[in-house]
N, C-alpha and C positions, 0 to 999 in steps of 0.2 A: 709713638704707639700710644694709644688711649689707653685708659684704665680698664675698660672692658675687654680690649685685645688682650691685654696681659692677663687678665682673670681667665679668659678662654684658653690661653696657652698653659697657665699654671694647672688648670683642671684637667687639660689633656695630658700633661706630663705626669700628673698625680695619678691618673687612671693607668697609664703605662707602667709607672713605678709599682703600683699595687699589683698588677698582673704579671710583672716580670718574674721569671725564676732566677735571671741573671741579668746584670747590669755591668757595663764596662765603660768607665768614664775615661776619655782619651784627650790628648792634645794633639790637634792636627796642624800646628804650626809648620809652615814650610812645604806643605802639600799642594801640589799642583791640582787644577781642575780635572785633569785627565786621570790622575791618580786617585782623586776623591771619588770620581765616577766609577773607577774600577772597583774600588773599595766598597761603595754602596751596592754596586752589581753582585759582588760576592756576598754580602750581608743578605740581599734580597733572594738569592738562590737558596739560602739557608732558613729563610723565614724570620731574619732578624731585622728590627728596624733600628736605623742610625739617625738620630736627630741632633741638630746643633741648636742649643737654646742658650740664651743669656744666663749667666752664672746667677744672677739674683732671682730669676724666675725659677730656676731649677732649686735654689736653696728654698724658696717660699713652698714649692711642691714637696721638697723633701721633709719640711717642717710639719705638713700636714699628714704625713705619713711617718709614724713614730719608728725609732730604731735606726735611723740613718744619720745620726749626729757626726759619726766619725768621717763622713764624706765631705762635710763643709770645708775643711782644710784644703781639699783637692779642687775646689771650685775658684780656680785662679787662671787667668789666661783665656785662650781659646779652648772651650769644652765641646766635645760631641759624645753622646751617650749611644751605646749600642744595647738595645733591649731585646733579650731572648726570652720568648714565652714557652718554649717546649724544652729545649736542652741548654742548662745553664752554661756549659763549658764551651760550646761552638763558637761564640764570638772570640774566645781566646785562641782558638785554632786559627781563625780567620785573620785576626790581628798579627799573631805571630808569623804566619805565612807572609802577609803583607810587608811586615818589617824586615824579613829576610830578603825581600826583593828591593824596598824602597828605604828602609831605615829612617823613616821619618815620623812614624806614629807612635806616641809614647802613651803608656797606660798610667792614668793618674790614680785610679782606685778600681776595686773590683767587688761586686756584691753577688754573693752566690747564696741562694735560698735565704735572702734577707741577713746574710752575714757579711760584715764589711771586712775587706782585706786590702793590704797595701797594693799599689800597682806593680811592685816588684814580684808578686806572686802570679803574675801572667804566665811565665814559663811553665811554672808547675801546673797550672789549670790547663794550659794547652796540651799537656802530656797526658791528663786524664783520659779515659775512654769516654766517647760520646754515649748518650742514652741509648742509640741504635747497636752500638758495638756491644755495650752490656747485655742488650736483650738477646743479641745474635750468640754471644758466649753462653748465656743461661739455655738457650734453646739447644746448642750444640751439646752442652752437658747433659741436658734431659734425654737427648736423643742418643747419645753414647751407650747407656745401657742396653737399649733396645737393639742397636746395632751389634753389640757385643754378644747378646743372646743369639741373634741370628747367625753371627760368624761362629759361635760354639756349635750350634747345630750344624751348620754346613761343615765344619771341621770334623764333627762326629761321623757324618755320612761319608764325607771324603775318606775318613780313615777305614770305615767299614767296607767301602768299595775297595781300599787298597788291600785289606785284609782277604776279602773275597778273592781278588786277582791273585794273590800270592797263594791261597791254597789251590786255585785252579791251575796255577802253573806248576805247582808241587805235585799235584795229581798227575798232570800231563807227562811230567818227567818220571 
């Protein structure tokens, strides 16, 4: 690989790092081609890019974007990076699900919103709600007062009908 190719790769990885809300550095040693294809397919479904890049090129790209010094120690062996641009915890969920089935993908480091964490935090991130789940919860809580008001109004009307029926039965008797 000549120098200009390396510079292009470094620039591309640097751009991905700058855009990413979440990055997960993984070791994919021992994964078969079929398993890797399945993993990439799951990532693609969620809008996540998974790239395998030489550690030296990743290090140079990280050096150009400040704040990622803690990741350097993780750049040993085979490294694949999951870049998430929308929801930073979705890759953690996919990696955890993949590991439950195959037990061959290990997480070296996690970067969430430009903060670096150890790979052992993957389980904790996988349990966090995704962005869509948080939005759904907020919308549900906003709608609940309105549905409570509607339920209260319906209850008053139902009770009023019950009282009127009771008075009618009393008069008939």
